[in-house]
N, C-alpha and C positions, 0 to 999 in steps of 0.2 A: 115504216120501221116496226110498227106494231106495239111499241111500248110507250110508257108514260114518262120516261125520264126526260128532263130538259136537255136541249141540244146547245152545246157551246158554239158561240158565233151566231146563233139565232135567238135563243131564249135568254142566254147569259153571255156577258162579254168574255172573250177569250183572255183579255188582259188579267182577269181574276186569277187565272192559273199560270200566268207568265212566270217561268223559272221555278214553278212548284213541282215537287215529286208527286206523281200520281200513280196509283196501283191500277193495272188493267184487270178488270173483272171478267170482261168478255171481249173477244175479237170477232167482229161480224164482217167478213170480207165480201165485197161486191166485185172483186177482180180476182185474178189468178196469175200465177207466173208460169208462162209457157215458153220453153226454149230460152229461159233466163230473161224473158221480157214480160213487163207487166201488161196484161191484157184485160180489157173491160168492155162490156156491151154498152155502158153508159157514157154518153159523150161529155156531160157536164156534172154528173153526180159524183159523190165521193167514191174513193176506191174502197173504203171500209169505214166502219164506225167502231170506236173503242168505248166500251162502258167503263168508266173510270170512277175512282173514289180518291178524294184528296182532303186534307185538313181544311182547305179553303172553301169547300162546298159542303153543305149539310146533307146532301143525298147523292146517290149515284147519278152520273151525268154522261151524256153521250158526246164524244169528241170525234167529229168527222175528219177523215184523212184525205186530203186533196192532192198530195204530192206523191209521185211515183216512188221516190227514194224513201220517204216515210213509210209508205205501204210495204215496200220491199223489206225494210229493216224490221218492222213489226212482224211481218210474215215469217221472216227468218227466226226471230226470237221465239215465236210460238212453235216453229218447226223444231228448234233446238231444246225446248223446254222439256224437262223430265220430271215426273212425279209431282211433288209439292212446290217446285220452284215457281217464282212469280215473275211476271214481266212488269217493269216500272218504266214510266216515260216522263220526260221533262219537256214541256212545250214552251217555245219561245220564239219571238221574232226580233229579239234584241241581242242574241249571243253570237252575232256574226263577227268574223275576224277583222274586217276593215270597212271603211266608209262606203266603198262601192257596193259591197254586199249589203250593208245596212240600208242603202238607199233603194235596193231592189229586193227587199225582203218579202214582197207580195208573191214572188214566183219562186222563192227558195224553200227548201225543206225546213220543217219547224221542230222536229222531234229528235231528242236524244233517247235511245232505247237501251234499257239494261235488262239482262236476264240475271236474276238474283236467287239466293236461297230463301226458303220460306222465312217470313218474319223480318226480312231485310227492310221492308217499308216501315214497320213499327220502330225498328232500331234507328233508322235514319230520321224519322220525323218526331220521335218522342224520347227524349233523353231520360225520362223516368221509366221507360219500358226496359225490363231486365237490367236493373242497375248493377247486378253482380258482374255483368259483362263489361269489362273496361279495357282500355288500352288497345294493344294489338289484337287481342281476342275479339273485342267489339268491332274493330276496324275490319277484320277478316270476315266476321259474320254478316256485315252489311255491304261489304265490297261487291260490285257486280262481278259475276262470272264471265260475262261477255258484254261488251259495250258496242253499240252501233251509233256512230256520231258522224253527221255529215261533214265533209271536208271544209265546208264554208263556215263552220261554227268554231268558236274559240273554246 
């Protein structure tokens, strides 16, 4: 990868970011979408890495993407992003709709992906940020423009 950021799932437990909102700083794909199919040259490697920041971690961290649906959703979010909009993700292996999905979480997608306006991350994660924004105005400022959520997640 060439950088010195720690890798979630290798250097740091993924459980630390479970259900946490994370801002994606950089999207590094190792796959592409061809004829609406995810294609990669790597048999076992990740489809991409996301460089993320979150309140739970003291520094930027790499989040590998191992599921085709997660890759497709992040890819779409970056394709749709305009100007200063930001991509946020929530990683979890506990937000599945029913017990069958919960038992097979190893093979299921893990990411909810949001395309948001600039500063949505700060608004969502810090109630003291821009305290003048309240009620519906704050809700609309932090509300995702588009959400990609796997069907198996609640």
